[in-house]
N, C-alpha and C positions, 0 to 999 in steps of 0.2 A: 763730403765736399761743401755742401751748403753750410754746415755747422762751422767749418773752417772760415768760410767767407764772412759769416756773421761775427765770428770772433775777431777777424781781421778788421772789419768795419768798426766794431765796438772799440777795439784797441786804438784805432786811429782817432776816433772822437775823443776818447779819454786822453790820448797823448796831446791833442790840441787844446783841450780844456786845461790840462796841466801846463802846457806852454803859455796859455793866456795868464794863468796864475803866476807862473815864473816871471813873465815879462811885465807884471804889474798892470795888466789890462783891467783887472777887476777893481782897481782903484777908481776907475771912471765909468766902467761899463758892466752891466749885468745882462743875463739872458732875457729876462722878461720886463724889466723896468728901467726907466731912465735914472741915471745917477747924476754924474756930471755930463757925460755924453749920452747919446741915444742907446737904447737896448740893442742887443744883437738881433733880436727879432725884428725891430724896426728897420735896422740896416738891411737885413736879409730881405725884407719885404720891399723896401725902396729900390734895391738894386737887382731884384729877382729877374727882370727882363732886360737888364743893361748888358750889352755886349762887352766882353772883357772886364766885367765888374771885379773879378778877383785881382786882376793886374792893377786896376785903378786903386782899389782898396789897399793892396799891398804897398803901393807908393805912399798913400796917405798914412799908413801905419809907420812907415820909415821916416818920412819927411814932415809929417804933420799936415794940417789943413785948417781952413777957416771958412765960415760962411755957409757951409752946406747944411748945418743943423742949428743955426742961431749964432749968437754973438761969442760964445765961448769957443776959442780955437782948440784944436787937437794938437798937443805938442808933438814934436818929433820923437821917435823912439830909436835913438842911436845904438842901443844894445840889441836891437832886433836885426838879424841879417836878412838878406833877400829871400832865402829859402824859408826861414821862419815866418817872415811877413806873408809870403804866399800861402803857407799852411794855415796861418791864422785867418787870412782873408777868405780862403775857401771854406774854412770851418764856420766863420761868422755867417757866410752866405747860406749855410744849411739851416739856419734858424729862421723859419718863416712862420 
């Protein structure tokens, strides 16, 4: 049973990394270093204690944002649906 849970958890992380690649998140973000936008680790650390962080980040993924990380705005991602945005947000929050 434990092995199955580990495989399921690993598959989920891989699926969201693949989704991040598919949705072009890697053009601006990396796990450990700032590219155009902040690293996923920095995002995960900043929002670690924020209530409803996944929901707020999912909205930013879909509609974009500005000012939270400097002058470069995050563009909207119209090809990301609500469920994908939620999966991506939850995955990003695991990077601490």
